[in-house]
N, C-alpha and C positions, 0 to 999 in steps of 0.2 A: 504494500500500500504506500502511496506517495506520502512523504512526511507531512506535507502541507495539509492534505486531506485528513490525516489522522489528528493533527493538531487542531484543525477546525472542529472536528467532532468532539475532541476532548474539551475544547473551550465551551461548546454548547452544553456539555455534561457537567462542567465544573461547579455550578451552583448546587447541584445535588451531591456531588462528591464532597463538598464542604460540609454538608449536613451529615454525611456518613462519618467523616472524620471527627465531627463533634460527638457523634453517637458512640464512637469507639471507647470513650472514657466512662460511659454510663454502666452502672452495675445495678442489679435488682435490689430494690429496697422493699422491706415488708410494709410496709405501710398497712262428666259430662262435658263437653267441649268448652263451655264458658268458664267453668272452674279451672280447667287446665290452662286457659289463657290467663286467668288471674294469677295462677301459680307462676307462669312465665313472667308476669309483671313483677311479682314478688322477687323472683330470682334476680332480675336486673336492678332492683332497688338497692339503696345504700344500706338498708337494714341487714341484708344477707352478708354483706362484706364485713359487718361488725360481729357476726356470730362466731363463737368458738366451736367450729364444726369438727367432726371426726368420722372416719370410715368405720365400718363394723369391726375391723381388726384393730382399732385403736389409733390408727395413723391420723395425726392432726391434719386438718384440711382448712385452707383459707382461700377465699375468693378474692383475688387481687383485681381481677377484671372479669365481669360476667360474660364478656363477649358482645357481639352485636346480634340483635334479634333478627333471625333469618326469616325473610318474608316469602321465600320460595321453598321448593321441596328440599328435604334433607333435615339435618339436626336443627333443633330450635335455636341454638346460639352457636355462632361461629367465632373462632379465634379467641376463646376465653383464656385467661391466664390464671391457673390454679396452682397453689402451693401445696404439694403433697409432702407433709413433713417439712423437710428443708429443700425439696426438689421442685423447682418451678417447671410447669409444662404448659405449652400453648396447644390448643386444640378445640374440638367441638364438644358441646354439651347437649344432651337430649333429656327432656323433662317429661314425666308422666305422673298421674295421680297414684298409680300402683306399679310396683316393679314389673308385674306380669303383663302390663300394657305393652311393654316392649315386644313380647311374644305375640300378643293379640294384633298388634299393628304390623307384624311381619317385617320388621326392620332387618332381621338377621340376613346377611349376605348381600344387602343393598350397598353398592359401592359408594353411595352418597354419604354413608356413615363410616367410611374408612378412617377418617381423622378423629373419631370419637375418643375422648380421654376420660369422660365421666358421664355416668347415668344418674340422674337425680329423680327420686320418687318422693312424693309427699308422705305416704304412709310406709311404715317399716314392715310391710308384709313379706311373705316368702319371695326370694329373689327370682329374677327372670331366668328361664332355662336356656335361652339361646343368645345371651349376651356374649360378645366377643371376649376371648380370654385376655385378661390383663386390664379390662375396663371395669372399675369398681362401681358400686351403686351407693349413693349417699341418700339416707332416709332423712328428709329435711324437717319433718313435722316435730319430732321431739326437741330439736334445738330451737325451732321457731316458737313453740309453746312455752319453753323454759324462759325465753326472753320476753314474754308477754303475749297477750291475746292478739290473734291475727284476724283482722276483718278483711276477708278477701273481697267482699262486695265494695269496699271503699278504695280498693287499689285501682288506680288509673294507669293503664300501660303507658300513655303519653307522659304522665307526670313522673313515672319512675325511671324513664330512660335517661341515662347519664349523658350529658353533653360533653363530647370529647374536646380537650383543649385545642386540638388542631381545627376542629369545627368552629370553635369560638374565634379563632384567628382567621381561618380561610373561608368559612361559610359565607361571610358577608363581603369577601374581597375576591371576586372571580378573577381579577387580573393577577393577583399574587398566586392564586391556586393554579391558574393556567400556566404561569411561568414555572411553578414547581413541577407540574405534570410533564411539561415539555422537557425540562432539564432531566427529570428522572427517566423519561423515555430515551433521551439521548445517551444517558449513562448505561442503560440496559443494552442498547444497540452497540455502544462502544465496546462493552465486554464481549458480545458475540463477535464483533469485528476483529478484536484482538486475537481471539482464538483462531479465526480463519487466517489472520496475518501470520501467526506463528506456524500454522500448518503449511501455508504457502511457502514460507521460508525453509521448511524442512524437506520439500520435495516438489513433485509435479503439481502445478496449480489445478489442472483439470482432475487429477486423481483425488485431491482434497475435496473438490466439489462433488465428484462422483460418489465418493464414500458417504458424504453428508446427505446427498440426495437419496440414495438407497436407504440409509438409516431413517431419514425423515419419512419416507414413504412406508416404512415398516411400522409406524406408530410405536408405542411403547412396547407392545407385546412381541413384536418381531424386528425391532430395531437392531438388536445384537446379531441375529443370523444374517440380516441384510448387510450390515457393516462387514461381517466376516466374508460374505460373498464378494463384496467389492474389493476386499483386501486379497482374497485368494485369486480373483480374476481381475487384475488391474485394468484400468480404462485403456491403457496403451495396447493391451492385448486384444481387446474386443472392438476398439474404435475403427479398425479397417473394415469390419464386417458391415453389410447392410443391416438396417434396424431389425428386420425379422430374424435374421440369422444371429444377431447379437442377443436378441431375446431367447432364441432357442438354446444358445450356448449357456447363458446364465441360468435359465430355468432348468436345463438338463443337469448342469453341475450342482445346482442347488436342490435337486430332487423334486422339482415342481412341474415337470412335463407330464401331461396326460398321456396315458398309455395308448389312446386311440389316435393320437396325432403323429402318425409315422412320418409325415412331411417335416415336422419340426425335429424329430429324432434324426432324420437324414441331414437336415441343416446343421445340427450340432456335430454329427459325425464328420462332416466335411471340414469343420474347423480344426480337427485334430486335437482338441482340448480334452484331457482325460476327466473322468468323473472324480468327485471328491473322495478323499481317502476316509473321511469320517462324515457321517450324516449330519445335516444341519438341524438345529433344535428349533424347528418351526412350532409355533403355538397355534393350533387350530381349534382350541376349545371354544364351544359356543360361538363360533365365528359366522357372521353373516356372509353370504356369497360375495357381496361387493367389497368386503374387506380381505378377501383371500390374497395371500402373497403373490400368486401368479397374476392377479389383476393389478396389484400395486407395482409389480415389476414391469408389466406392460406399460403402465402409465409413466414410469421412470424412463423407459427406453424411448417413448415418444417425446418426452421432454428433452432428453439428450440429443435426439435428432434435430430439434429446433433450437438448440441451445444458443447459437450465435444470435439469432433474432430475439430470443427471450432476454438475453443479457443487455439488449439495447431498448427493450420495451419500456415505456413510461410506467412508473410504479402503479398508478391508478388503473391502468389497463392490463397489468400483468396477471392478476388472478384469472380473468377470462381467457387470456392467451394461454395460460398454463393448462386450463381445462381442455381447450381445443387441441393443444399439443399432445396431451395425454391420451387422446382418442385415436391417434394415428394408427395404432395396431389393432383397434377394436374389430374392424371388419375381417382382416385375415385371421384373427384369433377367435372369431365368433363370439365376441363379447358384446353385451348390450349396455348402452349408456357409457358415460365417461368413467374411467378407472378412479378418478378423484372427483370430489364434489367441491362446492364453494368453500366450505369450512377448511378442508385440507389445503386447497389452493392458497387461501389467505395465510395459513400457517407456513406454507412453503415460501411464500413471498417474504414474510417477516423473519423467519428463522434461518433461511438459506440464501435466497437471492439478494436480499438487502445487505446483510453483512458481507457476503462474498463480493458484491459489486463495490462496496465501500473498501474492502480489503485490496482489491486489484486497482482501485482508483478510478473506476468508471462511473461512480455515482457521487454527485455533490451532496455533502451532508445537509445543505440547505433544502434539498428536495425531499427530505424525510417528512416534511409537513404533508406530502402527498401520499404517505403510506396508508394503504386501505385498512379499515378496521376489521376485526374478527367478531365472532359470536362472543357475547359478553359472558365471562366466566364468573364463578363464585368468588375467587380472590379479587377480581376487578370490582364486583359489586360491594364486597366487604370494605375495601379501601375507600371507595367512593362514599359509602354510607358514613364512614368515620369522618371523612373530610367535610361532608356537606350535611349530614343528618337526614338524607333522603335517598331513595332508591330509584328515582326517576332522573331523566336527562343526563345519562352517562355519556362520556365522550364517544363519538362515533369514529374518530380517526385513529389509525393504528399507533401513531407516535404517543399520544396521551394514554391510550389503552396500555401500551408497554410501560408507561410511567406508573400507572395504577398497579400493575403487576410487580414492579420493582419496589414501590412503596410498601405494598403488602408484605413482600418477602423481607425487606430490611427493617421495617418498623412494626406493622400491625401484627405479624406472626412471630415476632422476635421475643422470646421469653425473658430477655435481659433488659427490656425497655418497658417502663410503665408510662401510661399516657401522660401522667403529671410531669414527667421529666423528659418527654419526647422532644427532640429538636424541632419537629414539625409544628409544635405549639408556640414557638417563639420566633420573632423576626430575625 
């Protein structure tokens, strides 16, 4: 990457980098449906944070931050900060009137609850049977009643919601908030770009892109075998082949070729490339057909075919161009629809094409304002709620969405930072 372009991106990220440097010195300081909703209101009230709580095994528990009330599917509260004995943990909290309601609501196995650190029940009834291992249940009623009578009917969810210090500073100052989000977005993209710049300095630039593309197309479940395939069969080896033969070789070596496609087996055989010595660890569990690795590989080969044009495509037009490029092999392979959809295309633009183009110096950092947005994720919503106190009107552009993700990772989900001492709360 040209030094001037790297310096320009670093300068755009510097306001956020200063916040992080200030945060480095911080350490943790102790400091029927309607009834369940009132229980949630009680959980987020200051009264709970003053209770001397304990788990059934006697472990002291303190609510340092109840988290933000989740208005969509999933746990009731996101990003709570709980002190288990002397150990702080950030994560999600689910509340029920009775412990067995966890079983009745069939939360077990739901990936939305993967970040759960605490199950809270009002009554100390027998525990839930399907609660994940390692997630304790806190029976809240004995502690609440010991502290005085609880009038659930008088609890107002809006009145109990704590205003975050960053909301107090940034909620009424959209200009300062926008500058913060943009700087955080530049910081996140700078980190991605530096990783690419390092990879480019270590070897063939196209090989680095090729490995990252296949891994990105593999999603989390199959990123590792796709990256191994790109390493085992370097781009320099397959680049001379036509796209269909390139697909046949990679699919054959990766163990993805269908037995009834003798034409593709013949194309692979003509390359002279041997099969893998060890099978690839593909994860096919509960996989929808459109997510199968052979479809993702077809999409990646189509993108590689049009790579020169895609690297020159404006950011705003790139997601649609990627979808069209991924369809190149659909007809000869008998595939229906594009191998990648809009969500995956936007992720490829943000996590691959943008940092790669910045790293090779073909994208002006000033053009990052044109980065297209993605589907709004739970971390984006959580950070926005803390900054603004609302769940509406989230940023639609990719740069500020990346900023929300960076802020969530560095501050909102950081167990070593309390809201009262968070650098986001001070100018």
